[in-house]
N, C-alpha and C positions, 0 to 999 in steps of 0.2 A: 518332491512337489511342496508350494506352497499351500497351506491350506487353511490359515487364519489370517486374521487383519495384521496381527502382530508381526507374523512372520512376513506378511507380504511388506509391510511399512519397513522392515529389516532389509529385506532385498533391494528395495528401491532405495533406501537411503545410501547402502554401499555403492549402488550403482551411482546413485548423485555424486558421492564424494569422488567416485572416478572420473565421472564426466567435467567435473569442476578443475580436479587436478591435472588432466591429462589433455583435455579440450578446452574447456572455456578462460581458464587463466592465460593458457599459451596462445590462443587466438587473440586473446586482449593485447599481449605483450608484443605480437607480429605485428599487430594494426596499429598500436601505439592509443589506444583507447584512455579516455580521460572524462570523467564523469562531469567535470566544469565545463568541457566542451560540448557541442553539436554532435550527438552520436550518429554517425552514418545510417541512413535507411537500411542498407545491405546489411551492416551489423546485427541491426535489431532481427532483420529477416532472417540470417543466419541462426542467430539464437534460438529464434521459435522456432525455426524448421527443424534443427537438430533436438530441440529439447521436445518436440512433438513426436520424433522419430524413436526416441528413447521413452517415451510414455510420462516425461514431466509436465508438460505444457498442459494446464487446466486439469492438473492431476486430480482436483476435488470434485470433477464433475460426474455425472452418472455416466456409465460406459456405452450407452447410446449416443451420447454426445462425444464420444471420443476420450473420456476422461477414465480414471483408475477408482472413481468412488471411494476416493480414500476418506477416512472420518478428518474431523478438526485437529484432533491430535496429531495424524498425518500431518496435514499441511503445515501445521504449526515447525513440524520436526523439519522439515524440509526448507521452509523460511527462516527457521533459524541457521540450518547447515550452509544456506545460501548466503546469509548475512554475513556470518561469522569468516567467509572466503575472501571478504573483500573486493569481490568481484564487480565490476563497473555494469555488467548485463545481469546483474542477478534478478533483478525483478522481472526480467523477461523470460527467464526459464521456465518459471512456473505460471506466467502469465497474467502478474499484477501490475505492471504499467500497460494501462491499455489493452488488456487483454482478458482471458474467461472470467478471471478472479473479480472484475468490474461488474458481472452479470450473473455468476453463479447462484446468489440469492435469489434473483429476480425470474428464474426461467419459468416457474409455473404461470407468471403473468404475462407473459407472450402468447401470442397468437401464432398459429402456424405459418402464417405470411410472413410474421415478423422473424419468427426463428429461422425459416429460409435464407430471409434477404439479409437480415443484420447479425443474427447469433451466430449460425453458423460459417460465415466468413471470420468472425472472432475467436471462435473456438479452433478453426483449423490455422490461425496465424495469418490469414491473408488481410485482414484488416483490423484496425485498430478502433476503440472507443474510449469515451469520456464521460464520467457522471458529473453534471454541470449543475450543483446546488448553491455553493457558496456564492454571496454578492458582496460589493463593496458596505453595504448597510446590513447585512444577512451573514454572520458567521454562527457563532455559539446560539442565535436566536434564527433558527430555520424558518419560522413563521413569519418574520420580516421581510420575506423575499418580496421583491418590488418588478420582476419581469413578469409581464402579464400575456395571457393567451385569450384573444377575443374571439369567439366562433363567428367565421363569415362563411354561411353556406355549409359546404362538405369540409370545410378547412378552418384553421385556427390561425390567426396571426399573432406572431410573438414579437414583443418589442422589451428591451431592457438588455442587461449587462450581468454575467457572471465573471467570477475573477478568483486567480489562484487554483484554477481547473487542472489537476496533474493528469498528464498525457494528451493534454488540449491542442500543442503544437504540431501532433502528428496524426491526432484521430481524424478517421474517415466518418464517424458521425459521433453525435453527442445525445446523451440521456437528460433531458433538459427538463428541469422542474420550475413549474410557471403558475402563478396564480390567474384563475380565471376570474375575469370582471364584467359579466354581463349580469344582467338586471334576474334576480330572482336565485343567481347562484353566487353571491358575494363570498369572496375568499376560499372558493375551492381550490386546490392545491392539486395540478395534474402533471404526470410525467408524459413526456412526450420524445419520440425518436427524430433527429433532425439530421438530415445528412447533408454533409457540406459539400460533396461533389454535383448534386443534381442542381438544374438550373431553376426549378421552381424555388428554391431554399437560397435564392442570391441574397437575401437579406441577411443571411449568416457568415458572420465574419470573425475570423482569428484576429483577436487584437493583441496589445503587447504582450511578449514574454516577461514573465515575470520571476527574476531570479532570486531565490531565497538565501538564506545563510549557506546552504550547502553549496551552492555554486552551481547546482543541477539546472539545465535549459529544458524541464520537463512542465513546465508551468506557465500558463496563458490566461489572459482575458477571451471573453468570449462575446461578440456583440450582437443583437437581433435588433434589425432595423425594417419593421413590416415583413419579417421572415413567415412567409405561407407555407404551414404544414398541413397535411391533410387529416382528418380527425381518423382515420386508419391507422395512424401513427401513434395514436394513445396508447401507452402500456398500460394494461389492467382497466379498471375501473376509472372513470374520470371522478377526480375528487379525492382519490386515495393515493396521488403521488407521493406523498412525504412518507406513506406508511412503505413504502417500497424501499425509500433512503434507511429508514429504521429497521428495516427486516436485515440491512449489512451490518448494523451495530455491534451485536455481540460477536459476530464470527471476526470482521473486522479488527476490533480492538483486542482480541486475543491473538488475533495472526500477528498484527503490527507488533504487540508487546514480545512474542517469541522473535520478531526480527530484531527488536532492541537488545535482548539477551544475545543474538548473534554478534551485534554488531561490539556488545560489551565484550564478550569473550575474544572476540578478534583484537580489542584493544588489549585486552589481558595477557594474551600470548602475544603482542609485538612488546608489551612491557616487561614481561619475563625476559624475553630474547636479549632486550637492550639490557637489563639488569644483570645478566650472566656475560655480557661483553663488554661493556662499557667499564672501562678502567679507570679509577679515580684512586689516588694516594696509595698506588702501587697493589691496588685489589679491585675486583669487580664491585661494582655498588652495590650488587644483591647482598655481598657480605655486611652493608651497613643495616641496622637494626630500621632505621626509619623509612627505609625502602622496602624491606621486608614487611614491615606493617602494613605500607599501603598495599602492596600486593595481596597481604592477607585478607583484607577489608573489602579491596574489590573482588576477589573469588568468592567470600563469603555472601555479597550483596547477589552476586550474579547467581550463585546457588539459591538463595532464598528466592529471588524473583522467579528462576525457573521452576521451581517446586510449586508456587502460586499460579504460574502459566497454566502449568498441565495439569494442575489439581482443578482448576476450573473448565478446561476442555475438556476433562473426563466426564465432568457433569452435563455439558451441553451435549455431548455425543451420546450421552444416556437420556436425553430429552429433559433435561432441566434447563430452562431459560435463567441465566444468573446475571442481570444486568448490574448489580451491584459487584459480584463478582470480576466482571470482564472490565468494570471501570477500576475497580482494584488494581487489577492485572498490568492494566494501561498506565495507569497513574504510576506505580510503584517502579514497574519495567524502564518507564521512560526516564524518572527521575535517577534510578540506578545506572543508566546508560550515560545519563548526564555528568552523575558523581565520577564515576569510573573512568569517563572521558577526561574528568578535571584532572585526576589522579594521573593518568597515563601523561598528560602535559607535564606534571609536575616531577616525573620519574625522569622523562626525556629531557627536561630542560631545555635550554636554548634551541635544541634543535626540533622539539616539538613545537615551538613558536613560530617556524619557518613557513610561509605561507606553500601550501601545494605538499606538505609532508604529511603522511597519511594519517598521522595522530591529531595533526592541527585539524585537518578535512573533517575527522569523524567527530572532534570537539564542535565543530560546528554544526553539523548534521544532529548530533545529540541534542543540542540545546534547541534547535528547529522542532524536532519532536515530542516537546513537552507543550507544543502548540498544536501542531496538526493532529488531523484523527479526533478532536475533542481536546481543549486546554485541560492542565492539571485541575483547574478549580470547577471546571464544568464535570469532570469526573468525581470530585469530592461533593457537588452538589447532589449527583446522582447516587453516591454512597450514603451519605446522610438521609436523603429521602428516603431509601429502602430503610434504614435503623429507625427512624421515627415512624415510617408508618408500621413497623411491626412486622 
């Protein structure tokens, strides 16, 4: 019988490894899935349905919402495991891309009606959502958002544009952060649930698909033109919308860092295999000290990043909010992932330069993650402020 959180995590991790090797990767090979092409909706639904059956989908949610109520450490363990697999659908397994991980930290802010209409369909994998904060003129400076929400009777009228919103291409609704522009309430930032399917939200349109370095087609613009939203769709308190986003920062950065470690570990595994099998001058290139040193440096940095991430999540799990620590983890893990990817390219030589090679694709992704979810410079700002504040 499983009696402790650690035993529970161990059992779930073994179960996850089995699923990845015996179901997820074979499914992707059979259907020829490619992260740089549009992923069929049925593939996404299959991954969500099977993951939910096995208890992985929304694994961090409370049990009453169908989750496993695992700790942040557990979430990071599973995210690292999935990222190191190299699977195309790995973000769908625990519900990160358009799933429960988008809303898990905001559950207490939803009304019962919102939970039934919006949250539960996401929890069950029947619907997808996206979190729409970033704008063309508001990236690192979230307070610079220009999307407005003007009260009109029992509704609000939204106007503006969001961009580079992950999961936007297939989201059924969006959590939209907008600035109220009504007399006496200048600058209040509020969060709204905006449903793409409802006729009264006809002013809500999907804009251009925005393809980043990774080649993934999961980001897009969202356009709001006189989009009418019921006041009942406000999440939490009016004027507290940005705080909802901030609630996600610590857990997001920590879990992203764990994902970077998984990616780096996958790169290291591929590099080791190549070093053993690639023969030059009559022997495997792994016999050459230059290659050995690169592998040693990669492994050492990954180990250091892993220690940092799990030290931070242990603190958070025990009730200590550590924004500087999570910023350090995100900063270091993303930079390590990028350096590991660079060394992997060097080890693979010309093969690693070929468009579409696993190492080449991961090199592009690694570079992207030094910007997404808070740039390296923003992380340094957070760390420095904490140091100077004492």
